[in-house]
N, C-alpha and C positions, 0 to 999 in steps of 0.2 A: 258551778255557780248556782245560786238559788234565786228564783224569781218570787217576789212577794205576791201572795195571792189574797183573795178576800176571805179566806178561811185561815185557821191557825197553822195549816200545813203549807209551807213554802214549796215551790215547784223546782225540782232538780232539773238543770238544763245545761247544755253545752252550746257555747256561742263561738263561732269561727268568723273572724273579721276579714273582710276583703277591702283592700285600700281603695278600690274603684267605687264601691258602694252603689252599684246600679240598682240594687234591690236587696231585700232581706227575705230569705226563704225559710218559712217555718216548716219543720219536718215533724209529721205526726205518725208515730209508729202504729203497727197493727196490734191485734189482741194477743196478750201474753208475751209481747216483745218489750223493747225498751229503747231509749235513746242511744244505747250502745250497740244496737243491731248492725249487722253488716251493711244493710241499706243506708242507715243513717251515716255510718262511717264513710261509705263510698261517696255519698253526696257531700259530706264535709270535705272530702278530698277534691272532688270535681268542681263544685260550684264556685268556691272562692277564687279559683283560677280563671273563672269566667266573669269575675266582677260581682258575684252575688254572695253576700254574707249568709251564714246559716245559723239557725237557732233550733236545736233539737231538744224536745222536752220529754219527761216521763209522765205518762198519764197516771191518774190515781191507781194505787195498788200495782203499779208496774215499775220495775227497775228502782232505781233510787228516786211586759206590756209595752208594749211597743212605744213608749213615750220618748225613747232616745233617738228615734229616727222618723221625725214627723214629715219629712219632705221627700222620702223615697218610697217607691211602691213596695207592697208586701205580697209575697207569693207563698203558696203552700204546696208541699209535696206530702201526700197522705196515703197510707197503705191500709187496705183491708178495713178493720174496725175504725182506724183513724180516718179513712176516706168516708165512711158512714158518718162519723162525727163532723167532718168538714162540711158535708152536705147539709146536715142538720143546722150547723152554725150559720151558714149563709142563707138558709131558707127564710123567705119573707122578711128580710131585714137588710138595712143598709150596712155595708162593710167597707173597710179600707183595703181589703184584699182585692188584688187585680187579676191574679191567675192562680188556678188550682189544678195540679196534676194528680190524678186519682189512679192509684195502682191497685189492681185486684180488689176493686170496691166490694165491700160486704153490703150489697144493695138490700138484701133481706136478712138483716142481722138477727131478727127474732127467730127465723127458721134455723139459722146456723147455731145459735145459742141453745134453743130448745131441743133441737135434734141431737145435740152433743150431750144432753143431760139424761142420765139413766134413771129408771124408776126408783131405785134406792136413794139416788141423789135428790130426787124430788121430795121424797119422804124426809130426808135430812133437812132440806131447805125449809119445809113447812114446820118441822119440829124445832130446829136450832136457829133458823134464820140465815144460814150461810152454808156454803160448801167450798171445798177446794177442787176446782174443776181442772183436771189433768189431761183433758182431751185435746189440748192445743199445743203450741210449741213448748210452753212451760206451764207448770201449775200456777193457777191464779185464784185468789180468794174472791168469791162472788156472793153478794147478799141477795136475799129475796127481794129487797127493794130494787136492786139493779135489774133483776128479771122483770119485775112489774113495770119498771120504767121503759125498758127496751120494748116490752109488749105494746106500748102505746104508740110507737113510732113505725108507721108504714110509709116509707119514702115514696112509693108509687102513688100513694093517696094524698100526701101532704106537701110534697116538694113543689116549689115554684122556682124555675130557673131565673136567676138575676140577669138583667140585661147588661150590666156593666162589669161582669166578671167572666173572664175566659176560662172555660173548663175543657179538660181533655182526659179521657179514660184510656187506660191500658190494661189488657186482661189476657191471661193465657187460656187457650181453649181446652186445656187439660187441668184446669183448676179443680182440685178435689174438695175445697172448702167453700169458697164463694162462687156460686154457680155462674158459669160463663153465659149460659142462656139467659139468665135473669139480668145480667149486666148488659147484654145486647138489647134485650127488651127495654130496659130502663133508658139506655142511651138513645134509642129510637123514640121513646115516649117524650123525652125532653129535649131532643135535638142536640145531644152532646156527642162530639166526635169520639169514636172508640177505635183504638188501634189493637188488632188481634195479634198475639204472638203465638204462632202455631207450635204446639207441643209443650208449651210452658205450663208448669204447675203453679200452685198458689204462692210459693216462696221464690219462684224463678231460680230453682236450685242450680241449674247449669249456668256457667259463666256466660255462655253465648246468649242466653235469654236475658240475664241481668244487664249485660252490655247493651243490648237493644233498648232496654228500659231507660238506662242512664243517658244514652245518646238521644233518645226521644225527649227526655226531660230537659236535657241541656238545650236542645233546639227550641222547645216550647217555652222554656223559662228564660232563655238567654236574651 
């Protein structure tokens, strides 16, 4: 399905309906991923069985409004870069979102992005205005404007935790992309509960790790 946007580009999305309709869970994937990721598919399998409909979207340059459900709560499951965006979205603004589950949050997205960019890529960015960054799960086209915008957002400086939204962070202590230490520091700074999964990497590659994540999400969002 396509969701109408305020731009000329509609948003590709998957909607899985639950008859109970206790809530709608918006799934925001990570950098260089998509709505077809294993995490999105697993949530689409698990959550409707627990009465929660799911809406997975593709972010711009990745993969391919909530007026229909005015009387039920909105939840968010966001991973990595998606978790970074979710925190920016709720920062200093009223929102209809009630719960947000943050998986392997890219707290310092600027550092992750800039550290992944090599000197020759910086030269190409300045000369041509874009690069194909192939240092993540999949190659993704990134513009100089994107770099400039990410540089302006320091969550540790600008974030203000909303009083009416429940937040929970889950992070692997062997995350090789989004720093576990920075996630712990951020969670303590803003009083957000953080669950550590010992041995887990950024993508929770072992089934035992991902099973823990989905069980925690089901409990938190259920």
